C-alpha positions as CSV (number, residue, x, y, z in Angstrom):
1,M,4.0,50.1,41.3
2,A,2.4,46.8,43.2
3,N,5.6,45.2,44.1
4,S,7.2,48.7,45.1
5,T,8.3,49.9,48.4
6,M,6.6,52.7,49.1
7,V,9.0,56.0,50.9
8,T,7.5,56.2,54.5
9,E,10.7,58.8,55.0
10,F,13.0,61.0,53.8
11,L,16.6,62.0,54.0
12,L,17.6,65.6,53.3
13,L,20.7,66.3,52.7
14,S,23.9,67.1,54.9
15,F,26.3,69.9,55.1
16,P,29.7,68.7,53.0
17,D,31.6,66.0,54.4
18,G,34.3,67.2,57.3
19,W,33.9,68.1,60.3
20,N,35.6,71.6,60.0
21,M,33.3,72.6,57.1
22,R,30.5,71.3,58.7
23,V,31.0,73.6,62.0
24,L,32.1,76.7,59.0
25,Y,28.3,76.1,57.8
26,F,26.7,75.6,60.6
27,T,28.7,78.7,61.9
28,V,27.6,80.7,59.0
29,F,23.8,79.9,59.3
30,T,23.7,80.1,63.0
31,V,25.1,83.7,63.0
32,T,22.7,84.6,59.7
33,Y,19.9,82.9,61.2
34,L,20.4,85.0,65.0
35,G,21.1,88.4,63.4
36,T,17.8,88.0,60.9
37,M,15.5,87.1,64.3
38,L,17.2,89.5,66.2
39,G,17.0,92.7,63.4
40,N,13.1,91.5,62.4
41,L,12.5,91.5,66.4
42,L,14.1,95.4,66.6
43,I,11.5,96.5,63.8
44,I,8.6,94.6,65.4
45,T,9.2,96.2,68.5
46,V,9.7,99.7,67.6
47,T,6.9,99.4,65.1
48,T,4.9,98.3,68.0
49,A,6.1,100.4,70.8
50,D,6.3,104.0,68.8
51,Q,3.1,105.7,68.2
52,N,5.0,107.3,65.5
53,L,5.8,104.5,63.8
54,H,1.7,103.6,63.4
55,T,1.1,104.6,60.0
56,P,0.3,101.8,56.5
57,M,3.5,101.3,55.7
58,Y,5.3,100.3,59.1
59,F,2.3,97.9,59.8
60,F,3.3,96.6,56.3
61,L,7.3,96.6,57.1
62,R,6.5,95.1,60.8
63,N,4.4,92.5,58.6
64,L,7.3,91.9,56.3
65,S,9.2,91.2,59.5
66,I,7.3,88.9,61.0
67,L,6.8,86.6,57.8
68,D,10.6,87.2,57.2
69,M,11.1,85.2,61.5
70,C,9.0,82.3,60.8
71,Y,10.2,81.8,56.7
72,I,14.0,81.5,57.6
73,S,12.8,79.5,61.0
74,I,11.1,76.9,59.0
75,T,14.3,75.6,57.5
76,V,17.6,76.9,59.2
77,P,17.6,75.6,62.4
78,N,16.7,72.5,61.6
79,A,18.8,71.9,59.0
80,C,21.7,72.9,61.2
81,V,20.7,70.9,64.6
82,N,20.5,67.7,61.3
83,S,23.5,68.2,59.9
84,L,25.9,68.6,63.4
85,T,23.9,65.4,64.7
86,G,23.7,63.2,61.3
87,N,20.1,62.9,61.8
88,Q,18.6,63.4,58.3
89,V,15.7,61.8,58.4
90,I,12.0,63.4,58.3
91,S,9.0,61.9,57.7
92,V,6.6,62.5,55.1
93,G,4.1,63.8,57.7
94,G,7.0,66.3,58.7
95,C,8.5,67.4,54.8
96,A,4.7,68.1,53.9
97,T,4.4,70.6,56.8
98,Q,7.7,72.0,56.1
99,I,6.6,72.1,52.1
100,F,3.4,73.7,52.9
101,L,5.3,76.9,55.4
102,V,7.7,77.1,53.3
103,I,5.7,77.6,49.8
104,F,3.1,80.2,51.8
105,C,5.8,82.1,53.3
106,A,7.2,82.1,49.9
107,Y,4.2,83.0,47.9
108,V,3.4,86.0,50.9
109,E,7.0,87.6,50.7
110,P,7.0,88.6,47.1
111,L,3.0,90.4,47.4
112,Q,4.3,92.2,50.8
113,Y,7.2,93.7,48.4
114,P,4.5,95.5,46.0
115,I,2.0,96.6,49.0
116,I,4.9,98.4,51.0
117,M,5.6,100.3,47.7
118,N,1.6,101.8,48.3
119,P,0.8,102.0,51.9
120,Q,-3.2,102.8,51.3
121,F,-3.7,99.2,51.3
122,C,-3.6,97.8,54.9
123,V,-5.3,95.0,56.8
124,H,-7.5,93.8,53.8
125,M,-4.5,93.5,51.8
126,T,-2.5,91.9,54.0
127,L,-5.5,89.7,54.8
128,A,-5.8,88.8,51.0
129,S,-2.4,87.6,50.6
130,L,-2.3,85.8,53.8
131,L,-5.6,83.7,52.8
132,S,-4.6,83.3,49.0
133,G,-1.3,82.3,50.2
134,L,-2.7,79.5,52.2
135,V,-5.2,78.0,49.3
136,Y,-2.1,78.3,47.3
137,A,0.6,76.4,49.0
138,G,-2.7,73.9,50.2
139,V,-3.0,73.3,46.5
140,H,0.6,72.4,45.7
141,T,1.4,70.4,49.0
142,G,-1.8,68.4,48.8
143,N,-1.1,67.8,44.5
144,T,2.3,66.7,45.4
145,F,1.3,64.5,48.6
146,Q,-1.4,62.6,46.2
147,L,2.0,61.1,43.8
148,S,3.4,58.0,45.1
149,F,7.4,58.2,46.0
150,C,9.0,54.8,45.3
151,H,12.5,55.7,44.1
152,S,14.9,56.9,45.8
153,N,14.3,59.1,49.0
154,V,17.5,60.9,49.4
155,V,16.2,64.8,49.0
156,H,18.8,66.8,47.5
157,Q,18.1,69.7,49.3
158,L,18.5,71.4,52.9
159,F,14.9,70.9,53.5
160,C,11.8,69.4,51.6
161,D,11.3,71.4,48.6
162,L,8.6,70.5,45.5
163,P,11.5,70.0,42.8
164,S,13.4,67.8,44.9
165,L,9.8,66.0,45.6
166,L,8.5,65.1,42.2
167,R,12.3,64.1,41.0
168,L,11.8,61.3,43.5
169,S,8.2,60.4,42.4
170,C,6.8,57.1,40.5
171,S,4.3,59.0,39.4
172,D,3.0,60.9,36.6
173,T,4.1,64.8,37.7
174,T,3.1,66.3,34.2
175,S,0.1,68.1,35.4
176,N,2.3,69.1,38.7
177,M,4.8,70.3,36.8
178,V,2.4,72.4,34.5
179,L,0.8,73.8,37.6
180,H,3.9,74.6,39.0
181,I,5.4,76.9,36.2
182,V,1.8,78.3,35.4
183,S,1.3,79.6,39.2
184,A,4.9,80.5,39.3
185,V,4.8,82.9,36.2
186,V,1.5,84.2,37.4
187,V,2.3,85.0,41.0
188,S,5.9,85.3,40.8
189,G,5.8,87.3,36.9
190,G,2.9,89.7,38.2
191,C,4.9,90.8,41.1
192,F,8.4,91.3,39.9
193,T,6.5,93.3,36.7
194,F,4.1,95.1,39.2
195,I,7.6,96.2,41.2
196,T,9.5,96.7,37.8
197,M,6.6,99.0,37.1
198,S,6.6,101.0,40.4
199,Y,10.2,101.7,40.0
200,I,10.4,103.2,36.4
201,H,8.0,105.3,37.9
202,I,10.0,106.0,41.0
203,F,12.9,106.6,38.6
204,S,11.3,108.9,36.0
205,A,10.2,111.0,39.3
206,M,13.6,111.1,40.5
207,L,15.0,112.5,37.5
208,K,13.6,115.4,38.2
209,F,14.8,115.9,41.7
210,P,17.9,118.2,42.1
211,T,21.3,115.9,41.8
212,R,21.8,115.6,45.8
213,E,18.8,114.5,46.5
214,T,18.8,111.8,43.3
215,G,21.9,110.4,44.6
216,K,20.3,109.7,47.9
217,A,16.9,108.3,46.3
218,F,19.2,105.7,44.1
219,S,20.9,104.8,47.1
220,T,18.2,103.9,48.9
221,C,16.3,101.9,45.8
222,I,19.0,100.0,44.2
223,P,19.4,98.1,47.6
224,H,15.7,96.7,47.4
225,I,16.1,95.7,44.0
226,L,18.9,93.8,45.1
227,V,17.3,92.1,47.4
228,V,14.0,91.3,45.7
229,S,16.0,90.1,42.7
230,V,18.1,87.9,44.8
231,F,14.7,86.3,46.4
232,F,13.1,86.2,42.7
233,I,16.2,85.0,40.3
234,S,17.4,82.2,43.1
235,G,14.4,80.9,43.8
236,T,14.0,80.5,39.7
237,V,17.3,78.6,39.7
238,V,16.4,76.6,42.5
239,Y,12.8,75.6,41.2
240,M,13.5,75.7,37.2
241,R,16.6,73.6,37.2
242,P,17.1,70.2,35.2
243,S,16.0,67.0,37.3
244,A,19.7,65.8,36.6
245,T,21.2,69.0,38.8
246,S,22.1,67.8,42.2
247,D,26.0,69.4,43.2
248,T,25.4,69.4,47.0
249,L,27.3,72.9,47.4
250,Q,25.3,74.2,44.9
251,S,21.9,73.3,46.5
252,I,23.6,74.9,49.7
253,I,24.5,78.1,48.2
254,L,20.6,78.8,46.0
255,S,19.1,77.6,49.3
256,A,20.9,79.9,51.1
257,F,20.0,82.6,49.0
258,Y,16.7,82.4,48.7
259,T,15.7,81.4,52.4
260,M,18.4,83.3,54.2
261,V,19.4,86.3,52.3
262,P,16.1,88.5,52.2
263,P,15.2,87.5,55.4
264,F,18.1,89.0,57.0
265,L,19.0,91.9,54.4
266,N,15.0,93.1,54.8
267,P,15.4,95.2,58.5
268,L,18.8,96.6,57.0
269,L,17.2,97.7,54.0
270,Y,13.8,98.4,54.5
271,S,13.8,99.8,58.1
272,L,17.0,100.3,59.9
273,R,18.7,102.7,57.3
274,N,15.6,104.5,58.1
275,K,16.1,108.4,59.9
276,Q,12.4,107.7,61.2
277,V,13.6,103.9,62.7
278,K,16.3,104.8,64.0
279,E,15.1,107.8,65.6
280,A,11.7,105.5,67.2
281,V,14.9,103.1,68.1
282,R,16.4,105.9,70.2
283,R,12.8,106.4,71.7
284,V,11.8,103.2,72.6
285,K,15.1,102.4,74.3
286,Q,14.6,105.6,76.4
287,M,11.3,104.6,77.2
288,F,12.6,101.1,78.3
289,S,15.6,102.9,80.4
290,G,13.1,105.3,81.8
291,K,10.7,102.2,83.3
292,R,14.0,100.6,85.0
């Protein structure tokens, strides 16, 4: 260890070689990012400006939109710019900050899904999820950067994440992996179980509805389940896949699924398909038009 060269910076993964492919990936990522920002910003504006949407459910939907905007902004813009400019370097401090923010947002994100289905919770539950997210992210980030990094400094990911850094460490990472797996099972498994039980109750109640109403209810619930599943499954695959796995295209696709797809689809599925939100959008547009 004494003779090892300690890592002072990391090299992030770039888009696949070839200018045409880089432009294609850059375009897809940028369009998805801008669509996510516009969709979530619309939800935040409408749920804030329209008094009829000042209810616990829309309070949490607004929080989810803010969180989604932050979550996707941590990784995607930097990855796009770096890949086009060819600058793949990130400092140790920048990497630690990125890991902390990704873990924080990813932790708070699954906590928002069960909250949305139980609108009696409000400010206290939001504060609890934010504070516990800070502790959770702080513990994992602190434990990771206590390790020594003296092997390769190439991170096989578009951004810094825990599994990629643990593979680069020359320290014993057993305790980190155990903490990582146990906490992931407790947090993600707990949220997923709660959501599953909630939907079982919802589907049981829906079976008592008339056939037409049941179809509408199913068309609303199924997309929600798909988005939650994409978030949990893709995140689990990224964080639990074998250390030897480093395929560039696979890493990009998996990263996109759990960092870009849920934030992009959430405003469409949770809010913009909602009749109340559509009416509120029209009222807000009329309100702003009237001021001109």
